[in-house]
Structures are given as structure tokens and as C-alpha cells.
C-alpha positions as CSV (number, residue, x, y, z in Angstrom):
1,M,-22.0,-12.2,1.6
2,S,-18.6,-10.7,1.2
3,E,-17.8,-8.6,-1.3
4,S,-16.0,-9.9,-5.1
5,K,-12.3,-9.0,-5.6
6,P,-12.2,-6.0,-7.6
7,D,-11.5,-5.8,-11.3
8,K,-7.6,-6.8,-12.4
9,I,-5.2,-4.3,-13.8
10,K,-2.6,-5.4,-15.9
11,K,-0.3,-3.2,-17.9
12,G,3.1,-3.7,-19.6
13,E,6.4,-2.4,-17.8
14,S,6.6,0.3,-20.2
15,E,3.1,1.3,-19.3
16,W,4.0,1.5,-15.0
17,L,7.5,3.3,-15.8
18,A,5.5,6.0,-17.3
19,Q,3.4,6.2,-14.7
20,L,5.4,5.7,-11.3
21,T,8.7,7.2,-9.6
22,P,11.7,5.3,-10.2
23,E,11.2,4.5,-5.9
24,Q,7.3,3.6,-7.0
25,F,8.3,1.7,-9.8
26,H,10.9,-0.3,-7.4
27,V,9.1,-0.9,-4.5
28,T,5.3,-1.5,-6.0
29,R,6.7,-3.1,-9.5
30,Q,10.1,-4.7,-8.0
31,A,9.0,-5.6,-4.5
32,G,11.1,-3.4,-3.5
33,T,11.1,-1.8,0.2
34,E,11.6,2.0,0.9
35,R,14.4,2.7,4.4
36,A,12.7,3.3,7.6
37,F,11.5,6.4,9.0
38,T,11.8,8.0,4.9
39,G,8.4,7.3,3.4
40,R,6.0,10.7,3.6
41,Y,3.3,8.8,5.5
42,W,5.4,7.0,8.6
43,N,4.4,9.2,10.8
44,S,1.3,11.1,9.1
45,K,-1.6,11.5,10.9
46,T,-3.7,12.9,8.5
47,P,-7.1,11.3,8.3
48,G,-8.3,9.8,5.1
49,T,-8.0,6.8,3.2
50,Y,-4.6,5.0,1.9
51,V,-5.4,4.1,-1.9
52,C,-2.7,2.1,-4.0
53,V,-0.7,4.4,-5.9
54,C,-0.5,2.2,-8.9
55,C,-4.4,2.0,-9.5
56,G,-6.7,3.7,-6.8
57,E,-7.7,1.1,-5.2
58,P,-8.9,2.0,-1.6
59,L,-6.6,0.0,0.6
60,F,-6.2,1.2,4.0
61,S,-8.2,3.9,6.6
62,S,-6.0,5.8,8.7
63,D,-8.9,5.1,11.4
64,A,-6.5,1.5,11.3
65,K,-3.3,3.3,11.2
66,F,-0.9,3.3,14.6
67,D,2.5,4.3,15.3
68,S,4.6,0.6,15.1
69,G,7.6,2.3,15.9
70,T,9.1,0.6,12.6
71,G,9.2,3.5,10.9
72,W,7.0,2.3,7.9
73,P,2.8,3.4,8.1
74,S,1.3,0.5,10.1
75,F,-2.2,-0.4,9.8
76,W,-4.0,-2.8,11.9
77,E,-6.5,-4.2,9.4
78,P,-7.2,-3.1,5.5
79,L,-10.5,-1.1,4.6
80,A,-11.5,-4.5,3.3
81,P,-10.4,-8.1,3.4
82,E,-11.1,-8.1,-0.5
83,A,-8.9,-5.0,-0.8
84,V,-5.6,-6.6,-0.6
85,D,-4.3,-10.5,-1.5
86,E,-1.7,-12.2,0.7
87,H,1.1,-14.3,-0.3
88,A,3.8,-16.4,1.6
89,D,7.3,-14.3,0.9
90,R,10.6,-16.2,1.5
91,A,12.8,-14.2,-0.1
92,L,16.2,-12.7,2.4
93,W,15.9,-15.8,4.3
94,M,12.9,-15.5,6.0
95,K,9.3,-16.3,6.3
96,R,7.0,-13.3,5.8
97,T,3.4,-12.5,4.2
98,E,3.8,-10.0,1.2
99,V,0.7,-8.1,0.5
100,V,-0.5,-7.1,-2.6
101,C,-3.1,-4.4,-4.1
102,A,-6.1,-7.3,-4.9
103,R,-7.0,-5.3,-8.0
104,C,-3.5,-4.4,-9.5
105,D,-1.0,-6.9,-7.8
106,A,1.7,-4.1,-6.4
107,H,3.6,-4.7,-3.7
108,L,2.7,-2.6,-0.5
109,G,5.0,-4.4,2.1
110,H,4.3,-7.5,4.6
111,V,1.6,-8.1,7.3
112,F,3.3,-9.4,11.0
113,P,1.4,-11.5,13.9
114,D,2.7,-8.2,16.3
115,G,0.1,-5.7,15.7
116,P,-2.7,-4.1,18.7
117,E,-5.9,-5.4,18.7
118,P,-8.4,-5.7,17.6
119,T,-6.7,-7.9,15.2
120,G,-3.3,-8.6,16.4
121,L,-2.1,-7.8,13.0
122,R,0.7,-5.2,11.9
123,Y,0.5,-4.7,8.4
124,C,3.4,-2.6,8.0
125,M,3.5,-1.1,4.2
126,N,5.4,1.3,2.0
127,S,4.5,5.1,1.6
128,A,5.6,5.1,-1.7
129,A,3.4,2.2,-2.8
130,L,0.5,4.5,-1.0
131,D,-1.5,7.9,-1.3
132,L,-3.5,9.4,1.0
133,Q,-7.0,11.1,-0.2
134,P,-8.7,13.3,2.1
135,P,-12.0,11.8,3.9
136,N,-15.1,12.4,1.3
137,A,-12.7,12.5,-1.4
138,A,-14.2,11.0,-4.9
139,E,-12.7,7.7,-5.0
140,G,-9.5,7.4,-6.7
141,G,-9.0,6.7,-10.4
142,E,-6.3,4.9,-11.8
143,G,-3.1,5.9,-10.7
144,A,-4.2,8.9,-8.5
145,G,-0.8,9.8,-6.6
146,A,1.6,8.7,-9.3
147,S,0.6,12.1,-11.5
148,E,1.8,14.4,-8.3
149,A,4.8,12.6,-7.1
150,K,6.2,12.0,-10.8
151,A,5.5,16.1,-11.1
152,E,7.5,16.6,-7.9
153,E,10.8,14.9,-9.0
């Protein structure tokens, strides 16, 4: 039996603006994209769990991360199918599949059918949408990395 989806988090725009950096807000709440090779995790080899920067939901394991050569952090699968939702995205005159956090609907990136085995998928994510938690860290709370990133500005 599969696990159920996490409870939805709903916040207004002003709440997200107060919690997130301008880049995090643009990427996660306005479906933006950071420039390739500029995000803090595109070439990271640090072990841990990547959580949603908005709500702390665990999304991807560093064990599923691979170097796609694209300049964005790429994974061949999420931690659990229930962690993310996928939607058709026809913006920019292309047919793509958008990936969002199942808990708070944060835009994370897109998934493509050109990844490595075992899934053949490439979850191409924005670093600005993620926060890397070290192994064995307590499960992320709401907005786990947003306050740290905001303090770095």
C-alpha cells in the first residue's frame, strides 16, 4: 500500500515573500529558473537529503543525484513518488513536465526521459528550491533553509 500525500501547506504571497529570498520566491512561487551552473547544488557531492526550501518536505536523496552536465542538480528519482507532483508544462513553446513539491506546490524544476538507469529519468531541479540536510538530521521543518539563505543576503 502506498503512503498518502502530505498535508498541503497554503500561504499567501506576503507570507512566502517574508520567508524566502527573492531568488527562492521567483523560482518556487513564480515557476522561475535559475541560470545553469550558478546554483549552490549543481555540482555538490555532499551526502544528505534535499528538502523543499519552502516547507522542509524531504524530496531527493544525494544517493540518486548524478552529473547530468546541464548545470542543475539532477536526480534519477525522488525519495518517494508521493513527495512530488508532476504537471504538463507547455510554456516557452515546448512540451515539458513540471515537478512541484506535493506538500506546498513549490516549483522545483522539470523531469525528462533522458536520465540514467535504473529509472531513465532526469529530475532537473533548481538549487534555489532545495535545501540540503546532512545525513541523520532531524526531519526538516517548515522552510528549513529559507532563514539561513535569507541571512546570507
